[in-house]
C-alpha positions as CSV (number, residue, x, y, z in Angstrom):
1,X,0.0,0.0,0.0
2,X,3.0,2.3,0.3
3,X,3.0,2.9,-3.4
4,X,-0.6,4.0,-3.6
5,X,-1.1,7.3,-5.4
6,X,-4.5,9.0,-4.9
7,X,-6.4,10.3,-7.9
8,X,-5.2,13.8,-9.0
9,X,-8.5,15.4,-8.2
10,X,-8.5,13.8,-4.8
11,X,-5.1,15.3,-4.1
12,X,-6.3,18.7,-5.2
13,X,-9.3,18.4,-2.9
14,X,-7.0,17.4,0.0
15,X,-4.9,20.5,-0.6
16,X,-8.1,22.7,-0.5
17,X,-9.2,21.1,2.8
18,X,-5.7,21.2,4.4
19,X,-4.9,24.8,3.5
20,X,-5.8,27.4,6.2
21,X,-7.9,30.3,5.3
22,X,-6.7,33.8,6.1
23,X,-9.4,35.7,4.2
24,X,-12.5,36.4,6.2
25,X,-14.4,38.2,3.5
26,X,-17.5,35.9,3.1
27,X,-18.3,37.0,-0.4
28,X,-14.7,36.5,-1.7
29,X,-14.6,33.1,0.0
30,X,-17.8,32.0,-1.7
31,X,-16.6,33.1,-5.1
32,X,-12.9,32.2,-4.7
33,X,-13.1,29.0,-2.6
34,X,-16.5,27.4,-2.5
35,X,-17.5,27.7,-6.1
36,X,-14.1,26.5,-7.5
37,X,-14.1,23.6,-5.0
38,X,-17.6,22.6,-6.1
39,X,-16.5,22.6,-9.7
40,X,-13.6,20.2,-8.9
41,X,-15.8,18.0,-6.7
42,X,-18.4,17.7,-9.5
43,X,-15.8,16.5,-12.0
44,X,-14.3,14.2,-9.4
45,X,-17.7,12.6,-8.7
46,X,-18.6,12.3,-12.4
47,X,-15.3,10.6,-13.3
48,X,-15.4,8.0,-10.5
49,X,-12.3,5.8,-11.1
50,X,-11.6,7.2,-14.6
51,X,-8.6,9.4,-15.2
52,X,-9.4,13.0,-15.9
53,X,-8.5,14.6,-19.2
54,X,-5.6,17.1,-19.4
55,X,-8.3,19.8,-19.7
56,X,-9.9,18.7,-16.4
57,X,-6.6,18.5,-14.7
58,X,-5.7,22.1,-15.9
59,X,-9.1,23.3,-14.6
60,X,-8.5,21.7,-11.2
61,X,-5.0,23.2,-10.8
62,X,-6.2,26.6,-12.0
63,X,-9.0,26.5,-9.5
64,X,-6.6,25.4,-6.8
65,X,-4.5,28.4,-7.5
66,X,-7.5,30.6,-7.3
67,X,-8.4,29.0,-4.0
68,X,-4.9,29.6,-2.6
69,X,-5.0,33.2,-3.7
70,X,-8.4,33.7,-2.1
71,X,-7.4,32.0,1.1
72,X,-4.3,34.3,1.1
73,X,-1.9,31.4,1.4
74,X,1.7,32.4,1.6
75,X,3.5,32.1,-1.8
76,X,6.1,29.6,-0.4
77,X,3.4,27.3,0.8
78,X,1.5,27.6,-2.5
79,X,4.7,26.6,-4.4
80,X,5.4,23.7,-2.0
81,X,1.9,22.3,-2.5
82,X,1.9,22.8,-6.2
83,X,5.3,21.2,-6.5
84,X,4.1,18.2,-4.4
85,X,1.1,17.8,-6.7
86,X,3.1,18.0,-9.9
87,X,5.7,15.6,-8.5
88,X,3.3,13.0,-7.1
89,X,1.2,12.9,-10.3
90,X,4.1,13.5,-12.8
91,X,2.4,16.5,-14.3
92,X,5.5,18.7,-15.0
93,X,5.0,18.2,-18.8
94,X,1.4,19.4,-18.6
95,X,2.5,22.5,-16.6
96,X,6.0,23.3,-17.8
97,X,5.9,27.0,-16.9
98,X,3.8,26.8,-13.8
99,X,6.7,27.0,-11.3
100,X,7.8,29.3,-10.0
101,X,4.4,30.8,-9.3
102,X,3.9,34.4,-10.3
103,X,2.5,36.8,-7.8
104,X,-0.9,38.2,-8.5
105,X,-3.1,40.9,-7.1
106,X,-4.7,40.3,-3.7
107,X,-8.1,38.6,-3.7
108,X,-11.1,40.2,-2.3
């Protein structure tokens, strides 16, 4: 069981759940965390055991980045979590220019 790798969308959802929120604006949280997380969960549930398409993986990672931004996660933690995700699921070819992350405007 040590070699078990969870499905990519399951890993994304784990990162959403395990990342603390530092943004207490309820409207921003709804738009920037709840809605993107629901979109990922919907795809995850529809796929079951099937592997997501590259487009679905891109959507999930883009939504995860939006969630990190909205939750005001420190840039270093964002990069660590994204690197872990790319390494675990061997996604560097799908996202060759993702790391290092570029800073964006504050959410809210």
